[in-house]
A tleap script that builds the chain and sets N, CA, C and O, in Angstrom:
source leaprc.protein.ff14SB
mol = sequence {
  NMET GLY GLU THR ARG PRO VAL PRO ARG ARG
  GLU SER PRO TRP GLY MET PRO GLU GLY GLU
  HIE ARG GLN PRO LYS ALA HIE ARG CYS ASN
  ASP ARG ALA GLU ASP VAL ILE GLN ALA CYS
  PHE GLU GLY ASN PRO PHE LYS THR VAL PRO
  GLY PRO PHE LYS LEU PHE TRP GLN CYS MET
  ARG SER LYS PRO GLY GLU GLU PRO THR GLU
  PRO TYR THR TYR LEU GLN LEU ASP PRO ALA
  LYS ARG GLU VAL GLU LEU CGLU
}
set mol.1.N position { 12.960 7.348 5.932 }
set mol.1.CA position { 12.122 6.726 6.949 }
set mol.1.C position { 11.677 5.363 6.553 }
set mol.1.O position { 10.564 4.958 6.890 }
set mol.2.N position { 12.527 4.613 5.829 }
set mol.2.CA position { 12.093 3.321 5.388 }
set mol.2.C position { 11.839 2.318 6.534 }
set mol.2.O position { 10.926 1.501 6.426 }
set mol.3.N position { 12.592 2.360 7.582 }
set mol.3.CA position { 12.443 1.493 8.656 }
set mol.3.C position { 11.250 1.956 9.590 }
set mol.3.O position { 11.029 3.153 9.780 }
set mol.4.N position { 10.563 1.045 10.109 }
set mol.4.CA position { 9.426 1.429 10.974 }
set mol.4.C position { 9.712 1.109 12.474 }
set mol.4.O position { 9.935 -0.065 12.769 }
set mol.5.N position { 9.722 1.996 13.370 }
set mol.5.CA position { 9.866 1.780 14.829 }
set mol.5.C position { 8.614 1.452 15.409 }
set mol.5.O position { 7.572 1.983 15.025 }
set mol.6.N position { 8.665 0.523 16.401 }
set mol.6.CA position { 7.327 0.190 17.063 }
set mol.6.C position { 6.808 1.387 17.844 }
set mol.6.O position { 7.548 2.216 18.375 }
set mol.7.N position { 5.505 1.414 17.873 }
set mol.7.CA position { 4.707 2.532 18.508 }
set mol.7.C position { 4.268 2.034 19.850 }
set mol.7.O position { 3.642 0.976 19.907 }
set mol.8.N position { 4.554 2.733 20.968 }
set mol.8.CA position { 4.065 2.136 22.254 }
set mol.8.C position { 2.542 2.014 22.331 }
set mol.8.O position { 1.815 2.918 21.917 }
set mol.9.N position { 2.080 0.907 22.854 }
set mol.9.CA position { 0.685 0.733 22.976 }
set mol.9.C position { 0.246 0.916 24.445 }
set mol.9.O position { 0.975 0.574 25.376 }
set mol.10.N position { -0.990 1.475 24.621 }
set mol.10.CA position { -1.585 1.623 25.990 }
set mol.10.C position { -2.796 0.696 26.043 }
set mol.10.O position { -3.444 0.324 25.065 }
set mol.11.N position { -3.004 0.384 27.281 }
set mol.11.CA position { -4.298 -0.435 27.654 }
set mol.11.C position { -5.437 0.531 27.507 }
set mol.11.O position { -5.418 1.654 28.011 }
set mol.12.N position { -6.448 0.039 26.784 }
set mol.12.CA position { -7.666 0.804 26.539 }
set mol.12.C position { -8.848 0.223 27.288 }
set mol.12.O position { -9.025 -0.996 27.289 }
set mol.13.N position { -9.661 1.049 27.924 }
set mol.13.CA position { -10.810 0.495 28.688 }
set mol.13.C position { -11.746 -0.313 27.692 }
set mol.13.O position { -12.500 -1.190 28.114 }
set mol.14.N position { -11.663 0.017 26.386 }
set mol.14.CA position { -12.540 -0.707 25.379 }
set mol.14.C position { -11.935 -1.961 24.795 }
set mol.14.O position { -12.559 -2.729 24.064 }
set mol.15.N position { -10.572 -2.129 25.197 }
set mol.15.CA position { -9.888 -3.285 24.654 }
set mol.15.C position { -9.584 -3.116 23.131 }
set mol.15.O position { -9.640 -2.025 22.564 }
set mol.16.N position { -9.258 -4.294 22.518 }
set mol.16.CA position { -8.979 -4.373 21.049 }
set mol.16.C position { -10.149 -4.933 20.459 }
set mol.16.O position { -10.690 -5.901 20.993 }
set mol.17.N position { -10.643 -4.370 19.303 }
set mol.17.CA position { -11.692 -5.005 18.510 }
set mol.17.C position { -11.440 -6.320 18.119 }
set mol.17.O position { -10.297 -6.664 17.819 }
set mol.18.N position { -12.434 -7.135 18.088 }
set mol.18.CA position { -12.300 -8.603 17.728 }
set mol.18.C position { -11.815 -8.702 16.314 }
set mol.18.O position { -12.348 -8.057 15.411 }
set mol.19.N position { -10.767 -9.539 16.114 }
set mol.19.CA position { -10.301 -9.740 14.742 }
set mol.19.C position { -9.475 -8.616 14.175 }
set mol.19.O position { -8.982 -8.735 13.054 }
set mol.20.N position { -9.295 -7.487 14.927 }
set mol.20.CA position { -8.556 -6.391 14.367 }
set mol.20.C position { -7.073 -6.495 14.844 }
set mol.20.O position { -6.750 -6.411 16.029 }
set mol.21.N position { -6.223 -6.682 13.838 }
set mol.21.CA position { -4.764 -6.787 14.196 }
set mol.21.C position { -3.911 -5.714 13.596 }
set mol.21.O position { -2.703 -5.893 13.441 }
set mol.22.N position { -4.508 -4.607 13.256 }
set mol.22.CA position { -3.687 -3.558 12.714 }
set mol.22.C position { -2.861 -2.906 13.790 }
set mol.22.O position { -3.358 -2.670 14.892 }
set mol.23.N position { -1.661 -2.620 13.510 }
set mol.23.CA position { -0.713 -1.961 14.404 }
set mol.23.C position { -0.550 -0.529 14.036 }
set mol.23.O position { -0.461 -0.226 12.846 }
set mol.24.N position { -0.505 0.358 14.954 }
set mol.24.CA position { -0.303 1.821 14.664 }
set mol.24.C position { 1.118 2.089 14.081 }
set mol.24.O position { 2.094 1.433 14.442 }
set mol.25.N position { 1.175 3.041 13.205 }
set mol.25.CA position { 2.528 3.392 12.644 }
set mol.25.C position { 2.790 4.808 12.989 }
set mol.25.O position { 1.892 5.649 12.942 }
set mol.26.N position { 4.025 5.090 13.341 }
set mol.26.CA position { 4.416 6.404 13.598 }
set mol.26.C position { 4.388 7.321 12.449 }
set mol.26.O position { 4.731 6.905 11.343 }
set mol.27.N position { 4.010 8.523 12.620 }
set mol.27.CA position { 3.923 9.398 11.456 }
set mol.27.C position { 5.329 9.649 10.874 }
set mol.27.O position { 6.340 9.644 11.577 }
set mol.28.N position { 5.329 9.872 9.530 }
set mol.28.CA position { 6.612 9.901 8.862 }
set mol.28.C position { 7.431 11.104 9.302 }
set mol.28.O position { 8.642 11.098 9.082 }
set mol.29.N position { 6.890 12.071 9.871 }
set mol.29.CA position { 7.655 13.281 10.466 }
set mol.29.C position { 7.844 13.242 11.977 }
set mol.29.O position { 8.314 14.193 12.602 }
set mol.30.N position { 7.430 12.023 12.571 }
set mol.30.CA position { 7.586 11.853 14.018 }
set mol.30.C position { 8.977 12.272 14.498 }
set mol.30.O position { 9.098 13.078 15.421 }
set mol.31.N position { 10.055 11.712 13.858 }
set mol.31.CA position { 11.416 11.980 14.298 }
set mol.31.C position { 11.761 13.388 14.153 }
set mol.31.O position { 12.584 13.862 14.937 }
set mol.32.N position { 11.241 14.108 13.258 }
set mol.32.CA position { 11.506 15.610 13.025 }
set mol.32.C position { 10.818 16.404 14.203 }
set mol.32.O position { 11.327 17.425 14.668 }
set mol.33.N position { 9.677 15.892 14.637 }
set mol.33.CA position { 9.029 16.493 15.769 }
set mol.33.C position { 9.745 16.243 17.055 }
set mol.33.O position { 9.839 17.144 17.889 }
set mol.34.N position { 10.260 15.045 17.253 }
set mol.34.CA position { 11.107 14.811 18.362 }
set mol.34.C position { 12.421 15.620 18.379 }
set mol.34.O position { 12.939 15.957 19.444 }
set mol.35.N position { 12.930 15.913 17.218 }
set mol.35.CA position { 14.099 16.779 17.120 }
set mol.35.C position { 13.780 18.139 17.639 }
set mol.35.O position { 14.556 18.730 18.389 }
set mol.36.N position { 12.569 18.674 17.220 }
set mol.36.CA position { 12.161 20.015 17.672 }
set mol.36.C position { 11.972 20.066 19.228 }
set mol.36.O position { 12.368 21.036 19.874 }
set mol.37.N position { 11.384 19.040 19.780 }
set mol.37.CA position { 11.120 18.937 21.304 }
set mol.37.C position { 12.519 18.893 21.968 }
set mol.37.O position { 12.732 19.609 22.946 }
set mol.38.N position { 13.458 18.095 21.482 }
set mol.38.CA position { 14.802 17.984 22.054 }
set mol.38.C position { 15.364 19.345 21.960 }
set mol.38.O position { 15.992 19.720 22.950 }
set mol.39.N position { 15.261 20.158 20.963 }
set mol.39.CA position { 15.848 21.446 20.783 }
set mol.39.C position { 15.343 22.337 21.946 }
set mol.39.O position { 16.086 23.195 22.424 }
set mol.40.N position { 14.174 22.153 22.371 }
set mol.40.CA position { 13.633 22.989 23.393 }
set mol.40.C position { 14.441 22.963 24.761 }
set mol.40.O position { 14.369 23.871 25.590 }
set mol.41.N position { 15.206 21.840 24.903 }
set mol.41.CA position { 15.939 21.621 26.170 }
set mol.41.C position { 17.419 21.760 26.018 }
set mol.41.O position { 18.169 21.393 26.923 }
set mol.42.N position { 17.893 22.309 24.837 }
set mol.42.CA position { 19.272 22.376 24.527 }
set mol.42.C position { 19.862 23.814 24.683 }
set mol.42.O position { 20.801 24.166 23.969 }
set mol.43.N position { 19.322 24.630 25.599 }
set mol.43.CA position { 19.861 25.950 25.769 }
set mol.43.C position { 18.721 26.928 25.426 }
set mol.43.O position { 17.547 26.691 25.708 }
set mol.44.N position { 19.146 28.050 24.795 }
set mol.44.CA position { 18.201 29.148 24.477 }
set mol.44.C position { 17.264 28.635 23.339 }
set mol.44.O position { 17.721 28.472 22.207 }
set mol.45.N position { 16.003 28.389 23.620 }
set mol.45.CA position { 15.100 27.904 22.583 }
set mol.45.C position { 14.920 28.808 21.376 }
set mol.45.O position { 14.559 28.353 20.291 }
set mol.46.N position { 15.176 30.092 21.579 }
set mol.46.CA position { 15.008 31.011 20.418 }
set mol.46.C position { 16.159 30.815 19.484 }
set mol.46.O position { 16.070 31.270 18.344 }
set mol.47.N position { 17.294 30.141 19.890 }
set mol.47.CA position { 18.454 29.908 19.029 }
set mol.47.C position { 18.408 28.410 18.514 }
set mol.47.O position { 18.802 28.111 17.386 }
set mol.48.N position { 17.897 27.479 19.423 }
set mol.48.CA position { 18.024 26.083 19.114 }
set mol.48.C position { 16.847 25.514 18.354 }
set mol.48.O position { 16.990 24.512 17.653 }
set mol.49.N position { 15.640 26.159 18.484 }
set mol.49.CA position { 14.446 25.574 17.867 }
set mol.49.C position { 14.254 25.996 16.412 }
set mol.49.O position { 13.744 25.159 15.667 }
set mol.50.N position { 14.577 27.115 15.940 }
set mol.50.CA position { 14.183 27.499 14.523 }
set mol.50.C position { 14.731 26.499 13.473 }
set mol.50.O position { 14.001 26.178 12.536 }
set mol.51.N position { 15.975 25.995 13.585 }
set mol.51.CA position { 16.487 25.116 12.538 }
set mol.51.C position { 15.682 23.811 12.440 }
set mol.51.O position { 15.156 23.451 11.387 }
set mol.52.N position { 15.608 23.083 13.652 }
set mol.52.CA position { 14.765 21.847 13.539 }
set mol.52.C position { 13.307 22.038 13.237 }
set mol.52.O position { 12.674 21.179 12.623 }
set mol.53.N position { 12.759 23.175 13.671 }
set mol.53.CA position { 11.371 23.398 13.316 }
set mol.53.C position { 11.221 23.614 11.749 }
set mol.53.O position { 10.253 23.169 11.133 }
set mol.54.N position { 12.164 24.270 11.198 }
set mol.54.CA position { 12.103 24.520 9.765 }
set mol.54.C position { 12.060 23.210 9.013 }
set mol.54.O position { 11.291 23.065 8.062 }
set mol.55.N position { 12.897 22.228 9.434 }
set mol.55.CA position { 12.937 20.878 8.831 }
set mol.55.C position { 11.661 20.100 9.105 }
set mol.55.O position { 11.157 19.386 8.237 }
set mol.56.N position { 11.161 20.240 10.278 }
set mol.56.CA position { 9.822 19.644 10.651 }
set mol.56.C position { 8.741 20.135 9.781 }
set mol.56.O position { 7.895 19.363 9.329 }
set mol.57.N position { 8.744 21.449 9.525 }
set mol.57.CA position { 7.599 22.059 8.772 }
set mol.57.C position { 7.793 21.639 7.300 }
set mol.57.O position { 6.787 21.350 6.651 }
set mol.58.N position { 8.997 21.584 6.731 }
set mol.58.CA position { 9.221 21.017 5.411 }
set mol.58.C position { 8.709 19.646 5.339 }
set mol.58.O position { 8.048 19.291 4.363 }
set mol.59.N position { 8.981 18.825 6.343 }
set mol.59.CA position { 8.566 17.438 6.345 }
set mol.59.C position { 7.161 17.329 6.315 }
set mol.59.O position { 6.648 16.505 5.559 }
set mol.60.N position { 6.362 18.165 7.151 }
set mol.60.CA position { 4.904 18.083 7.181 }
set mol.60.C position { 4.291 18.534 5.824 }
set mol.60.O position { 3.270 17.987 5.406 }
set mol.61.N position { 4.854 19.441 5.197 }
set mol.61.CA position { 4.342 19.939 3.955 }
set mol.61.C position { 4.706 19.180 2.685 }
set mol.61.O position { 4.180 19.386 1.592 }
set mol.62.N position { 5.733 18.212 2.955 }
set mol.62.CA position { 6.130 17.393 1.710 }
set mol.62.C position { 5.220 16.223 1.572 }
set mol.62.O position { 4.462 15.852 2.468 }
set mol.63.N position { 5.342 15.627 0.334 }
set mol.63.CA position { 4.638 14.471 0.010 }
set mol.63.C position { 5.336 13.205 0.573 }
set mol.63.O position { 6.553 13.239 0.759 }
set mol.64.N position { 4.634 12.119 0.846 }
set mol.64.CA position { 5.446 10.996 1.347 }
set mol.64.C position { 6.502 10.526 0.258 }
set mol.64.O position { 6.260 10.394 -0.942 }
set mol.65.N position { 7.676 10.304 0.869 }
set mol.65.CA position { 8.900 9.951 0.098 }
set mol.65.C position { 9.740 11.154 -0.308 }
set mol.65.O position { 10.827 10.986 -0.860 }
set mol.66.N position { 9.259 12.354 -0.048 }
set mol.66.CA position { 9.893 13.569 -0.426 }
set mol.66.C position { 10.310 14.415 0.827 }
set mol.66.O position { 10.456 15.637 0.785 }
set mol.67.N position { 10.483 13.653 1.929 }
set mol.67.CA position { 10.867 14.368 3.227 }
set mol.67.C position { 12.283 14.933 3.070 }
set mol.67.O position { 13.083 14.485 2.248 }
set mol.68.N position { 12.538 15.925 3.891 }
set mol.68.CA position { 13.964 16.595 3.937 }
set mol.68.C position { 14.968 15.476 4.217 }
set mol.68.O position { 14.703 14.593 5.032 }
set mol.69.N position { 16.083 15.512 3.565 }
set mol.69.CA position { 17.204 14.559 3.899 }
set mol.69.C position { 18.293 15.108 4.684 }
set mol.69.O position { 19.280 14.421 4.947 }
set mol.70.N position { 18.161 16.382 5.097 }
set mol.70.CA position { 19.148 17.036 6.031 }
set mol.70.C position { 19.258 16.273 7.275 }
set mol.70.O position { 18.257 15.720 7.731 }
set mol.71.N position { 20.506 16.188 7.919 }
set mol.71.CA position { 20.614 15.405 9.162 }
set mol.71.C position { 19.827 16.106 10.326 }
set mol.71.O position { 19.627 17.321 10.310 }
set mol.72.N position { 19.393 15.294 11.324 }
set mol.72.CA position { 18.759 15.649 12.490 }
set mol.72.C position { 19.742 16.585 13.196 }
set mol.72.O position { 20.951 16.412 13.035 }
set mol.73.N position { 19.262 17.594 13.990 }
set mol.73.CA position { 20.114 18.521 14.747 }
set mol.73.C position { 20.553 17.962 16.107 }
set mol.73.O position { 21.701 18.112 16.527 }
set mol.74.N position { 19.573 17.298 16.792 }
set mol.74.CA position { 19.844 16.750 18.125 }
set mol.74.C position { 19.728 15.187 18.257 }
set mol.74.O position { 20.397 14.541 19.063 }
set mol.75.N position { 18.849 14.667 17.423 }
set mol.75.CA position { 18.619 13.182 17.537 }
set mol.75.C position { 19.864 12.486 16.837 }
set mol.75.O position { 20.435 12.978 15.864 }
set mol.76.N position { 20.191 11.385 17.391 }
set mol.76.CA position { 21.309 10.549 16.814 }
set mol.76.C position { 20.661 9.426 15.747 }
set mol.76.O position { 20.897 8.222 15.858 }
set mol.77.N position { 19.913 9.928 14.825 }
set mol.77.CA position { 19.351 9.027 13.836 }
set mol.77.C position { 19.772 9.379 12.447 }
set mol.77.O position { 20.197 10.509 12.207 }
set mol.78.N position { 19.676 8.472 11.529 }
set mol.78.CA position { 19.997 8.831 10.140 }
set mol.78.C position { 18.789 9.447 9.560 }
set mol.78.O position { 17.689 9.013 9.904 }
set mol.79.N position { 18.890 10.476 8.664 }
set mol.79.CA position { 17.822 11.078 8.070 }
set mol.79.C position { 17.243 10.213 6.981 }
set mol.79.O position { 17.844 9.230 6.550 }
set mol.80.N position { 16.014 10.616 6.528 }
set mol.80.CA position { 15.394 9.791 5.442 }
set mol.80.C position { 16.298 9.904 4.140 }
set mol.80.O position { 16.905 10.938 3.863 }
set mol.81.N position { 16.333 8.803 3.399 }
set mol.81.CA position { 16.975 8.748 2.199 }
set mol.81.C position { 15.990 8.672 1.058 }
set mol.81.O position { 14.958 8.010 1.161 }
set mol.82.N position { 16.312 9.364 -0.056 }
set mol.82.CA position { 15.416 9.369 -1.231 }
set mol.82.C position { 15.871 8.121 -2.022 }
set mol.82.O position { 17.054 7.803 -2.143 }
set mol.83.N position { 14.869 7.465 -2.531 }
set mol.83.CA position { 15.078 6.455 -3.475 }
set mol.83.C position { 15.098 6.972 -4.841 }
set mol.83.O position { 14.039 7.345 -5.345 }
set mol.84.N position { 16.307 7.038 -5.555 }
set mol.84.CA position { 16.434 7.583 -6.811 }
set mol.84.C position { 16.427 6.441 -7.882 }
set mol.84.O position { 17.275 5.548 -7.898 }
set mol.85.N position { 15.450 6.541 -8.729 }
set mol.85.CA position { 15.392 5.493 -9.849 }
set mol.85.C position { 16.266 5.852 -11.001 }
set mol.85.O position { 16.110 6.908 -11.614 }
set mol.86.N position { 17.221 4.946 -11.309 }
set mol.86.CA position { 18.185 5.205 -12.395 }
set mol.86.C position { 17.490 4.566 -13.630 }
set mol.86.O position { 16.924 3.474 -13.585 }
set mol.87.N position { 17.584 5.337 -14.725 }
set mol.87.CA position { 17.002 4.884 -15.986 }
set mol.87.C position { 18.097 4.389 -16.952 }
set mol.87.O position { 17.792 3.968 -18.068 }
savepdb mol mol.pdb
quit
């Protein structure tokens, strides 16, 4: 998940704090969650959801940079790549 995709912004009744220019970042497992949601609409959820959910759960329990590298089941995105340091 090296690349960052823009997060949609909504208008807030409180507006933006003065001088605050931080932009929200999508959670590192957001694409895995989207894959689970997509699986809900791909036929029998009892058959389509367990695989993507397992990868989502692994992602949530992993440390940053150690996310699962298995391909997404339904999304057409490249999975996270591990940066391997060669000595």
